[in-house]
All heavy atoms as an XYZ file, in Angstrom:
783
protein
N      -3.580     -4.666    -22.832
C      -3.928     -5.991    -22.324
C      -5.446     -6.071    -22.163
O      -6.039     -5.205    -21.528
C      -3.270     -6.219    -20.960
C      -1.755     -6.258    -20.975
S      -1.060     -6.462    -19.322
C      -1.379     -8.170    -19.050
N      -6.045     -7.103    -22.700
C      -7.498     -7.236    -22.551
C      -7.922     -7.504    -21.105
O      -8.967     -7.054    -20.672
C      -7.849     -8.397    -23.466
C      -6.570     -9.095    -23.773
C      -5.462     -8.131    -23.528
N      -7.128     -8.260    -20.367
C      -7.428     -8.511    -18.954
C      -6.153     -8.307    -18.148
O      -5.043     -8.454    -18.649
C      -7.950     -9.945    -18.717
O      -6.948    -10.875    -19.145
C      -9.235    -10.184    -19.478
N      -6.351     -7.961    -16.898
C      -5.220     -7.734    -16.000
C      -5.264     -8.745    -14.864
O      -6.343     -9.058    -14.356
C      -5.295     -6.329    -15.392
C      -5.067     -5.237    -16.371
N      -6.059     -4.745    -17.190
C      -3.962     -4.521    -16.663
C      -5.577     -3.775    -17.940
N      -4.306     -3.620    -17.649
N      -4.108     -9.236    -14.465
C      -4.011    -10.075    -13.278
C      -3.266     -9.271    -12.212
O      -2.898     -8.116    -12.416
C      -3.326    -11.408    -13.576
C      -1.897    -11.259    -14.079
O      -1.330    -10.147    -14.022
O      -1.329    -12.271    -14.518
N      -3.057     -9.873    -11.059
C      -2.436     -9.148     -9.950
C      -1.017     -8.711    -10.301
O      -0.558     -7.656     -9.846
C      -2.488     -9.968     -8.639
C      -1.549    -11.174     -8.693
C      -2.154     -9.090     -7.445
N      -0.317     -9.469    -11.116
C       1.046     -9.109    -11.501
C       1.041     -7.850    -12.358
O       1.802     -6.902    -12.102
C       1.743    -10.281    -12.240
C       3.099     -9.861    -12.761
C       1.873    -11.485    -11.316
N       0.176     -7.802    -13.360
C       0.142     -6.616    -14.217
C      -0.376     -5.397    -13.466
O       0.153     -4.294    -13.622
C      -0.692     -6.878    -15.471
O      -2.021     -7.212    -15.156
N      -1.394     -5.570    -12.613
C      -1.884     -4.456    -11.816
C      -0.776     -3.918    -10.908
O      -0.571     -2.704    -10.817
C      -3.078     -4.882    -10.953
C      -4.393     -4.816    -11.650
C      -5.190     -5.867    -11.978
C      -5.079     -3.644    -12.098
N      -6.325     -5.418    -12.607
C      -6.290     -4.058    -12.696
C      -4.792     -2.288    -12.050
C      -7.209     -3.166    -13.239
C      -5.704     -1.394    -12.598
C      -6.890     -1.835    -13.184
N      -0.074     -4.801    -10.239
C       0.995     -4.381     -9.325
C       2.090     -3.635    -10.083
O       2.600     -2.614     -9.610
C       1.573     -5.587     -8.587
O       0.578     -6.194     -7.787
N       2.449     -4.141    -11.261
C       3.487     -3.489    -12.064
C       3.047     -2.091    -12.485
O       3.845     -1.132    -12.418
C       3.816     -4.338    -13.283
N       1.805     -1.947    -12.894
C       1.293     -0.640    -13.314
C       1.270      0.322    -12.125
O       1.671      1.483    -12.242
C      -0.112     -0.796    -13.938
C      -0.019     -1.564    -15.256
C      -0.770      0.563    -14.146
C      -1.352     -2.033    -15.795
N       0.811     -0.154    -10.981
C       0.765      0.685     -9.774
C       2.175      1.116     -9.378
O       2.424      2.310     -9.140
C       0.043     -0.057     -8.630
C      -1.452     -0.164     -8.934
C       0.295      0.620     -7.287
C      -2.218     -1.102     -8.026
N       3.099      0.168     -9.314
C       4.477      0.499     -8.927
C       5.121      1.456     -9.930
O       5.867      2.362     -9.532
C       5.304     -0.773     -8.789
C       5.010     -1.600     -7.546
C       5.549     -3.014     -7.697
C       5.584     -0.933     -6.311
N       4.827      1.290    -11.202
C       5.368      2.190    -12.219
C       4.894      3.613    -12.022
O       5.684      4.564    -12.124
N       3.622      3.781    -11.720
C       3.097      5.121    -11.469
C       3.716      5.743    -10.215
O       4.033      6.931    -10.203
C       1.575      5.089    -11.374
C       0.914      5.129    -12.704
N       0.725      4.009    -13.476
C       0.425      6.164    -13.434
C       0.131      4.351    -14.607
N      -0.056      5.660    -14.608
N       3.897      4.939     -9.185
C       4.520      5.452     -7.961
C       5.940      5.920     -8.263
O       6.336      7.022     -7.864
C       4.508      4.391     -6.840
C       5.320      4.857     -5.643
C       3.083      4.071     -6.415
N       6.713      5.112     -8.979
C       8.097      5.463     -9.301
C       8.194      6.729    -10.140
O       9.179      7.448    -10.060
C       8.805      4.312     -9.998
C       9.171      3.196     -9.057
C      10.123      2.224     -9.727
C      10.515      1.177     -8.723
N      11.914      1.149     -8.457
N       7.176      6.994    -10.942
C       7.171      8.196    -11.785
C       6.576      9.408    -11.066
O       6.412     10.469    -11.660
C       6.393      7.932    -13.064
S       7.230      6.785    -14.182
N       6.232      9.237     -9.780
C       5.705     10.357     -8.997
C       4.222     10.604     -9.176
O       3.738     11.699     -8.902
N       3.489      9.595     -9.617
C       2.052      9.736     -9.844
C       1.277      8.942     -8.790
O       0.542      7.996     -9.117
C       1.685      9.266    -11.253
C       2.425      9.975    -12.336
N       2.187     11.287    -12.673
C       3.432      9.566    -13.134
C       2.996     11.656    -13.647
N       3.777     10.621    -13.948
N       1.442      9.334     -7.531
C       0.818      8.622     -6.426
C      -0.696      8.592     -6.489
O      -1.317      7.559     -6.208
N      -1.310      9.714     -6.861
C      -2.772      9.747     -6.932
C      -3.294      8.814     -8.019
O      -4.313      8.142     -7.836
C      -3.268     11.173     -7.168
C      -3.126     12.124     -5.982
C      -3.567     13.527     -6.378
C      -3.931     11.626     -4.784
N      -2.607      8.760     -9.139
C      -3.003      7.847    -10.214
C      -2.880      6.397     -9.742
O      -3.758      5.568    -10.022
C      -2.133      8.090    -11.456
C      -2.423      7.168    -12.603
C      -3.780      7.424    -13.218
C      -3.964      6.532    -14.457
N      -5.288      6.650    -15.023
N      -1.807      6.106     -8.995
C      -1.626      4.759     -8.454
C      -2.768      4.390     -7.514
O      -3.266      3.255     -7.553
C      -0.281      4.643     -7.746
N      -3.199      5.329     -6.691
C      -4.321      5.071     -5.783
C      -5.594      4.785     -6.571
O      -6.366      3.885     -6.227
C      -4.526      6.251     -4.837
C      -3.443      6.467     -3.780
C      -3.684      7.765     -3.030
C      -3.379      5.306     -2.815
N      -5.810      5.532     -7.638
C      -6.981      5.304     -8.481
C      -6.936      3.943     -9.152
O      -7.961      3.251     -9.259
N      -5.761      3.549     -9.603
C      -5.610      2.237    -10.224
C      -5.870      1.116     -9.220
O      -6.464      0.085     -9.560
C      -4.217      2.100    -10.828
C      -3.967      2.939    -12.079
C      -2.483      2.960    -12.415
C      -4.785      2.403    -13.247
N      -5.434      1.324     -7.984
C      -5.674      0.330     -6.937
C      -7.179      0.154     -6.711
O      -7.671     -0.976     -6.589
C      -4.968      0.741     -5.652
C      -5.165     -0.213     -4.511
C      -4.691     -1.515     -4.572
C      -5.824      0.187     -3.352
C      -4.874     -2.403     -3.519
C      -6.003     -0.687     -2.291
C      -5.529     -1.975     -2.378
O      -5.715     -2.844     -1.335
N      -7.906      1.263     -6.693
C      -9.358      1.174     -6.530
C      -9.992      0.433     -7.705
O     -10.891     -0.388     -7.528
C      -9.961      2.571     -6.371
C      -9.608      3.220     -5.062
C     -10.106      4.649     -4.956
O     -10.633      5.211     -5.912
N      -9.929      5.250     -3.792
N      -9.515      0.723     -8.905
C     -10.025      0.044    -10.090
C      -9.721     -1.456    -10.025
O     -10.570     -2.288    -10.360
C      -9.404      0.659    -11.341
C      -9.980      0.146    -12.633
C      -9.369      0.826    -13.842
O      -8.708      1.848    -13.741
N      -9.579      0.232    -15.002
N      -8.525     -1.798     -9.567
C      -8.134     -3.194     -9.414
C      -9.098     -3.913     -8.474
O      -9.564     -5.027     -8.764
C      -6.700     -3.270     -8.862
C      -6.180     -4.668     -8.636
S      -4.567     -4.648     -7.833
C      -5.025     -5.314     -6.241
N      -9.421     -3.267     -7.369
C     -10.333     -3.875     -6.405
C     -11.737     -4.029     -6.996
O     -12.391     -5.044     -6.757
C     -10.379     -3.031     -5.133
C      -9.082     -3.090     -4.347
C      -9.166     -2.238     -3.108
O      -9.481     -1.057     -3.172
N      -8.890     -2.851     -1.975
N     -12.175     -3.027     -7.750
C     -13.504     -3.101     -8.372
C     -13.595     -4.264     -9.344
O     -14.665     -4.844     -9.524
C     -13.839     -1.786     -9.078
C     -14.091     -0.646     -8.130
C     -14.193      0.699     -8.833
O     -13.917      0.819    -10.026
N     -14.581      1.716     -8.083
N     -12.477     -4.607     -9.955
C     -12.454     -5.737    -10.884
C     -12.296     -7.073    -10.165
O     -12.256     -8.123    -10.802
C     -11.347     -5.542    -11.921
C     -11.646     -4.405    -12.874
C     -10.672     -4.316    -14.016
O      -9.905     -5.276    -14.259
O     -10.680     -3.278    -14.700
N     -12.181     -7.035     -8.835
C     -12.128     -8.259     -8.048
C     -10.764     -8.910     -7.965
O     -10.656    -10.063     -7.548
N      -9.720     -8.179     -8.330
C      -8.360     -8.726     -8.252
C      -7.841     -8.536     -6.830
O      -7.860     -7.429     -6.297
C      -7.428     -8.038     -9.278
C      -6.011     -8.577     -9.162
C      -7.965     -8.226    -10.687
N      -7.402     -9.617     -6.223
C      -6.909     -9.590     -4.851
C      -5.440     -9.167     -4.810
O      -4.619     -9.714     -5.554
C      -7.053    -10.961     -4.188
C      -8.467    -11.476     -4.152
C      -9.311    -10.685     -3.199
C     -10.719    -11.264     -3.142
N     -11.693    -10.316     -2.702
N      -5.103     -8.220     -3.932
C      -3.710     -7.773     -3.838
C      -2.811     -8.816     -3.177
O      -3.280     -9.660     -2.406
C      -3.795     -6.509     -2.986
C      -5.064     -6.641     -2.222
C      -5.983     -7.487     -3.039
N      -1.540     -8.750     -3.505
C      -0.490     -9.571     -2.901
C       0.469     -8.608     -2.199
O       0.342     -7.392     -2.338
C       0.223    -10.440     -3.959
C      -0.731    -11.474     -4.543
C       0.842     -9.602     -5.052
N       1.427     -9.111     -1.429
C       2.313     -8.201     -0.691
C       2.948     -7.097     -1.536
O       2.978     -5.931     -1.116
C       3.361     -9.136     -0.091
C       2.604    -10.399      0.168
C       1.683    -10.514     -1.030
N       3.430     -7.405     -2.735
C       4.077     -6.365     -3.542
C       3.072     -5.280     -3.945
O       3.438     -4.108     -4.076
C       4.808     -6.969     -4.767
C       3.831     -7.496     -5.799
C       5.760     -5.970     -5.371
N       1.815     -5.650     -4.122
C       0.784     -4.655     -4.417
C       0.659     -3.685     -3.250
O       0.583     -2.465     -3.445
C      -0.584     -5.332     -4.658
O      -0.432     -6.451     -5.513
C      -1.582     -4.344     -5.235
N       0.646     -4.239     -2.035
C       0.531     -3.396     -0.857
C       1.750     -2.492     -0.688
O       1.611     -1.336     -0.295
C       0.309     -4.248      0.398
C      -1.092     -4.791      0.511
C      -1.312     -6.148      0.602
C      -2.185     -3.945      0.528
C      -2.594     -6.659      0.711
C      -3.480     -4.435      0.629
C      -3.685     -5.798      0.723
N       2.923     -3.001     -0.985
C       4.128     -2.167     -0.918
C       3.967     -0.964     -1.841
O       4.230      0.179     -1.457
C       5.391     -2.984     -1.266
C       6.589     -2.067     -1.478
C       5.682     -4.007     -0.167
N       3.508     -1.218     -3.058
C       3.325     -0.129     -4.013
C       2.281      0.871     -3.567
O       2.501      2.084     -3.634
N       1.148      0.387     -3.097
C       0.077      1.310     -2.724
C       0.424      2.083     -1.455
O       0.056      3.245     -1.311
C      -1.282      0.581     -2.646
C      -2.420      1.554     -2.889
C      -1.472     -0.149     -1.355
C      -2.418      2.191     -4.245
N       1.161      1.462     -0.538
C       1.621      2.197      0.649
C       2.615      3.285      0.251
O       2.591      4.391      0.811
C       2.241      1.243      1.668
C       1.247      0.340      2.387
C       1.983     -0.754      3.152
C       0.338      1.135      3.318
N       3.469      2.998     -0.723
C       4.388      4.027     -1.227
C       3.615      5.158     -1.889
O       3.998      6.322     -1.774
C       5.405      3.421     -2.193
C       6.459      2.614     -1.475
O       6.805      2.891     -0.345
N       6.971      1.590     -2.137
N       2.532      4.824     -2.581
C       1.687      5.861     -3.180
C       1.068      6.735     -2.100
O       1.063      7.969     -2.209
C       0.602      5.217     -4.041
N       0.546      6.101     -1.051
C      -0.027      6.860      0.067
C       1.011      7.790      0.687
O       0.723      8.956      0.975
C      -0.579      5.909      1.131
S      -2.042      4.987      0.633
N       2.215      7.266      0.873
C       3.289      8.071      1.464
C       3.646      9.244      0.562
O       3.896     10.353      1.050
C       4.521      7.204      1.711
N       3.653      9.033     -0.736
C       4.081     10.086     -1.656
C       3.110     11.255     -1.722
O       3.501     12.361     -2.069
C       4.304      9.510     -3.065
O       3.080      9.218     -3.695
N       1.843     11.021     -1.406
C       0.842     12.097     -1.439
C       0.264     12.390     -0.055
O      -0.735     13.097      0.065
C      -0.292     11.781     -2.453
C       0.264     11.700     -3.869
C      -1.046     10.529     -2.081
N       0.907     11.854      0.985
C       0.495     12.057      2.379
C      -0.977     11.698      2.595
O      -1.724     12.431      3.240
C       0.790     13.486      2.832
N      -1.396     10.554      2.057
C      -2.775     10.082      2.181
C      -2.889      9.158      3.392
O      -3.005      7.933      3.244
C      -3.204      9.381      0.903
N      -2.841      9.749      4.577
C      -2.833      8.970      5.817
C      -4.090      8.121      5.984
O      -4.000      6.935      6.317
C      -2.643      9.879      7.026
C      -2.629      9.186      8.383
C      -1.500      8.167      8.470
C      -2.513     10.218      9.499
N      -5.252      8.696      5.758
C      -6.495      7.936      5.963
C      -6.584      6.761      4.992
O      -7.004      5.669      5.374
C      -7.715      8.852      5.848
C      -7.808      9.864      6.978
C      -7.727      9.237      8.365
O      -8.439      8.240      8.620
O      -6.955      9.743      9.198
N      -6.193      6.981      3.746
C      -6.166      5.880      2.782
C      -5.160      4.825      3.228
O      -5.418      3.623      3.134
C      -5.816      6.394      1.380
C      -5.779      5.312      0.332
C      -7.137      4.698      0.024
O      -8.177      5.314      0.322
O      -7.158      3.582     -0.528
N      -3.996      5.264      3.730
C      -2.988      4.341      4.233
C      -3.506      3.499      5.389
O      -3.204      2.300      5.473
N      -4.304      4.101      6.247
C      -4.890      3.349      7.361
C      -5.883      2.310      6.853
O      -5.961      1.199      7.385
C      -5.559      4.297      8.355
C      -4.562      5.090      9.183
C      -5.265      5.983     10.183
C      -4.255      6.722     11.052
N      -4.918      7.522     12.102
N      -6.652      2.657      5.816
C      -7.584      1.677      5.227
C      -6.810      0.516      4.593
O      -7.204     -0.646      4.712
C      -8.495      2.354      4.201
C      -9.615      3.169      4.835
C     -10.634      3.619      3.811
N     -10.135      4.641      2.894
C     -10.094      5.946      3.169
N     -10.532      6.387      4.340
N      -9.635      6.798      2.275
N      -5.712      0.856      3.941
C      -4.879     -0.192      3.336
C      -4.296     -1.080      4.430
O      -4.239     -2.299      4.279
C      -3.767      0.435      2.461
C      -2.770     -0.616      2.008
C      -4.378      1.157      1.271
N      -3.898     -0.477      5.557
C      -3.380     -1.245      6.682
C      -4.424     -2.269      7.141
O      -4.095     -3.435      7.398
C      -2.994     -0.303      7.818
C      -2.265     -0.958      8.934
N      -1.694     -0.244      9.958
C      -2.005     -2.255      9.243
C      -1.121     -1.068     10.805
N      -1.309     -2.300     10.389
N      -5.678     -1.859      7.211
C      -6.748     -2.782      7.593
C      -6.871     -3.926      6.579
O      -7.060     -5.079      6.963
C      -8.084     -2.036      7.703
C      -8.153     -1.078      8.869
C      -9.408     -0.215      8.860
O     -10.313     -0.453      8.024
O      -9.489      0.705      9.683
N      -6.744     -3.598      5.296
C      -6.814     -4.632      4.263
C      -5.643     -5.610      4.383
O      -5.808     -6.810      4.156
C      -6.818     -3.995      2.874
C      -8.071     -3.220      2.578
C      -7.980     -2.467      1.257
O      -6.898     -2.134      0.793
N      -9.130     -2.213      0.658
N      -4.488     -5.083      4.729
C      -3.305     -5.933      4.907
C      -3.564     -6.959      6.004
O      -3.258     -8.144      5.853
C      -2.065     -5.066      5.223
C      -1.649     -4.294      3.973
C      -0.919     -5.909      5.773
C      -0.667     -3.176      4.237
N      -4.145     -6.509      7.092
C      -4.470     -7.409      8.201
C      -5.503     -8.449      7.742
O      -5.349     -9.641      8.018
C      -4.956     -6.607      9.426
C      -3.799     -5.770      9.989
C      -5.545     -7.539     10.487
C      -4.223     -4.729     11.001
N      -6.549     -7.989      7.030
C      -7.582     -8.900      6.540
C      -6.997     -9.976      5.622
O      -7.448    -11.119      5.642
C      -8.657     -8.121      5.785
C      -9.528     -7.258      6.673
C     -10.438     -6.336      5.867
O     -10.524     -6.469      4.621
O     -11.057     -5.460      6.493
N      -5.999     -9.602      4.827
C      -5.392    -10.547      3.879
C      -4.326    -11.430      4.524
O      -3.841    -12.373      3.900
C      -4.772     -9.788      2.710
S      -5.981     -9.006      1.628
N      -3.944    -11.105      5.761
C      -2.961    -11.913      6.472
C      -1.517    -11.618      6.120
O      -0.639    -12.454      6.326
N      -1.246    -10.411      5.600
C       0.111    -10.049      5.209
C       0.814     -9.148      6.219
O       1.855     -8.574      5.910
C       0.109     -9.357      3.841
C      -0.385    -10.214      2.719
C      -1.292     -9.713      1.803
C       0.048    -11.527      2.572
C      -1.754    -10.493      0.755
C      -0.404    -12.313      1.532
C      -1.316    -11.795      0.617
N       0.268     -9.035      7.427
C       0.844     -8.116      8.413
C       2.216     -8.549      8.920
O       2.926     -7.748      9.535
C      -0.106     -7.887      9.590
C      -0.330     -9.100     10.474
C      -1.443    -10.023      9.994
O      -1.948     -9.867      8.873
O      -1.793    -10.925     10.767
N       2.631     -9.780      8.656
C       3.952    -10.228      9.098
C       4.992    -10.209      7.972
O       6.163    -10.515      8.214
C       3.868    -11.632      9.702
O       3.425    -12.553      8.728
N       4.595     -9.821      6.766
C       5.536     -9.722      5.650
C       6.477     -8.545      5.916
O       6.033     -7.408      6.116
C       4.778     -9.510      4.344
C       5.697     -9.469      3.141
O       6.364     -8.427      2.952
O       5.749    -10.464      2.402
N       7.780     -8.796      5.922
C       8.755     -7.776      6.302
C       8.721     -6.576      5.358
O       8.872     -5.434      5.795
C      10.180     -8.372      6.421
C      10.724     -8.798      5.069
C      11.121     -7.403      7.099
N       8.504     -6.789      4.070
C       8.456     -5.679      3.121
C       7.208     -4.823      3.334
O       7.264     -3.600      3.266
C       8.522     -6.198      1.680
C       9.822     -6.900      1.375
C       9.854     -8.281      1.261
C      10.996     -6.186      1.231
C      11.046     -8.940      0.989
C      12.196     -6.842      0.958
C      12.225     -8.224      0.843
N       6.106     -5.472      3.604
C       4.866     -4.765      3.886
C       5.006     -3.967      5.184
O       4.618     -2.797      5.253
C       3.671     -5.736      3.946
C       2.415     -5.031      4.421
C       3.441     -6.389      2.591
N       5.577     -4.588      6.203
C       5.767     -3.900      7.489
C       6.654     -2.670      7.338
O       6.346     -1.599      7.889
C       6.368     -4.848      8.529
S       5.228     -6.096      9.102
N       7.740     -2.801      6.598
C       8.622     -1.656      6.385
C       7.905     -0.551      5.621
O       8.084      0.646      5.916
C       9.892     -2.073      5.652
C      10.851     -2.823      6.547
O      10.832     -2.681      7.760
N      11.694     -3.640      5.945
N       7.091     -0.928      4.661
C       6.334      0.063      3.895
C       5.286      0.750      4.770
O       5.035      1.953      4.610
C       5.672     -0.586      2.688
O       6.647     -1.056      1.786
N       4.682      0.002      5.681
C       3.733      0.614      6.620
C       4.421      1.643      7.506
O       3.919      2.761      7.679
C       3.075     -0.462      7.492
C       1.870     -1.162      6.901
C       1.548     -2.429      7.686
C       0.672     -0.228      6.867
N       5.554      1.279      8.059
C       6.296      2.223      8.900
C       6.685      3.467      8.111
O       6.529      4.596      8.593
C       7.543      1.559      9.478
C       7.317      0.537     10.578
C       8.614     -0.200     10.900
C       6.754      1.206     11.819
N       7.172      3.268      6.909
C       7.563      4.378      6.049
C       6.367      5.270      5.738
O       6.466      6.504      5.799
C       8.180      3.826      4.765
C       8.676      4.909      3.841
O       9.608      5.640      4.244
O       8.157      5.023      2.713
N       5.231      4.666      5.405
C       4.030      5.437      5.082
C       3.584      6.274      6.263
O       3.321      7.466      6.130
C       2.905      4.491      4.639
C       1.604      5.182      4.240
S       0.440      5.574      5.585
C       0.088      3.962      6.253
N       3.518      5.663      7.451
C       3.100      6.416      8.627
C       4.063      7.576      8.912
O       3.631      8.694      9.193
C       2.994      5.504      9.850
C       1.719      4.693      9.897
C       1.756      3.314     10.073
C       0.477      5.295      9.771
C       0.582      2.563     10.122
C      -0.700      4.553      9.819
C      -0.637      3.192      9.999
O      -1.802      2.463     10.050
N       5.341      7.326      8.809
C       6.328      8.378      9.071
C       6.229      9.499      8.039
O       6.216     10.682      8.398
C       7.733      7.784      9.089
N       6.142      9.154      6.766
C       6.083     10.181      5.716
C       4.772     10.954      5.727
O       4.714     12.078      5.254
C       6.321      9.558      4.346
C       7.777      9.190      4.140
C       8.031      8.619      2.764
C       9.515      8.324      2.590
N       9.771      7.602      1.329
N       3.727     10.352      6.272
C       2.446     11.051      6.410
C       2.402     11.877      7.686
O       1.389     12.504      7.988
C       1.286     10.055      6.374
S       0.973      9.350      4.746
N       3.500     11.875      8.437
C       3.586     12.683      9.656
C       2.919     12.070     10.867
O       2.664     12.761     11.852
N       2.635     10.788     10.818
C       1.974     10.113     11.930
C       2.975      9.211     12.659
O       2.858      7.984     12.645
C       0.774      9.309     11.429
O       0.050      8.792     12.515
N       3.925      9.842     13.291
C       4.967      9.116     14.012
C       4.359      8.265     15.125
O       4.832      7.153     15.382
C       6.031     10.091     14.573
C       6.664     10.902     13.439
C       7.081      9.353     15.381
C       7.342     10.064     12.370
N       3.291      8.754     15.748
C       2.638      7.979     16.809
C       2.120      6.640     16.275
O       2.278      5.605     16.924
C       1.502      8.779     17.433
C       1.978      9.969     18.235
C       0.830     10.819     18.752
O      -0.343     10.423     18.611
O       1.120     11.896     19.305
N       1.510      6.660     15.096
C       1.033      5.406     14.498
C       2.204      4.495     14.151
O       2.120      3.281     14.334
C       0.198      5.674     13.242
C      -1.201      6.163     13.559
O      -1.788      5.694     14.548
O      -1.704      7.012     12.799
N       3.285      5.067     13.651
C       4.461      4.272     13.307
C       5.032      3.610     14.563
O       5.344      2.425     14.553
C       5.524      5.145     12.636
N       5.157      4.392     15.626
C       5.682      3.843     16.876
C       4.747      2.796     17.468
O       5.193      1.762     17.960
C       5.940      4.957     17.888
C       7.101      5.890     17.562
C       7.128      7.063     18.536
C       8.413      5.145     17.567
N       3.446      3.060     17.404
C       2.467      2.107     17.926
C       2.528      0.801     17.144
O       2.508     -0.273     17.721
C       1.073      2.710     17.821
O       0.111      1.770     18.197
N       2.628      0.908     15.825
C       2.730     -0.266     14.981
C       3.993     -1.044     15.308
O       3.971     -2.264     15.447
C       2.717      0.158     13.512
C       2.968     -0.968     12.549
C       2.007     -1.945     12.357
C       4.140     -1.056     11.848
C       2.236     -2.991     11.481
C       4.370     -2.082     10.960
C       3.416     -3.056     10.788
N       5.100     -0.353     15.475
C       6.377     -1.003     15.777
C       6.342     -1.663     17.149
O       6.819     -2.773     17.320
C       7.507      0.026     15.713
C       8.874     -0.590     15.893
C       9.974      0.439     15.806
O       9.765      1.621     16.021
N      11.169     -0.006     15.478
N       5.732     -1.017     18.120
C       5.677     -1.566     19.477
C       4.764     -2.785     19.575
O       4.911     -3.591     20.475
C       5.244     -0.491     20.468
C       6.307      0.572     20.661
C       5.806      1.764     21.472
O       4.630      1.858     21.796
N       6.715      2.665     21.779
N       3.836     -2.893     18.639
C       2.954     -4.059     18.642
C       3.676     -5.316     18.149
O       3.084     -6.383     18.062
C       1.722     -3.803     17.749
C       0.759     -2.816     18.365
O       0.838     -2.581     19.586
O      -0.071     -2.279     17.616
N       4.966     -5.164     17.813
C       5.753     -6.312     17.383
C       5.583     -6.647     15.923
O       5.840     -7.763     15.499
N       5.176     -5.686     15.133
C       4.921     -5.937     13.712
C       6.043     -5.473     12.814
O       5.808     -5.031     11.710
C       3.609     -5.226     13.299
C       2.427     -5.841     13.965
O       2.291     -7.048     14.007
N       1.554     -5.020     14.518
N       7.273     -5.589     13.245
C       8.374     -5.181     12.365
C       9.226     -6.347     12.008
O       9.229     -7.369     12.583
C       9.247     -4.102     13.022
O       9.741     -4.596     14.258
C       8.459     -2.834     13.196
């Protein structure tokens, strides 16, 4: 594809996550951002799954901040992915704190 939109970027990221290539998915997400493509909720679901698959807690926290900036913190799929990412990264305290803040 000569150019990528958010749909194609999200599909590529999710495909890499499903194939167990979490680090590659994270790299693609960075490339997507460098090209100025804005993520949508499904993009965040994919990148949070990538973070969870490679236990990238700090990257997951940065993505959480981006989710808030984009206004997707109330999306149920994004919220579930955040909880899953925090739990799989071993940060149960963050997962519980996020859940107690009423973001589920």
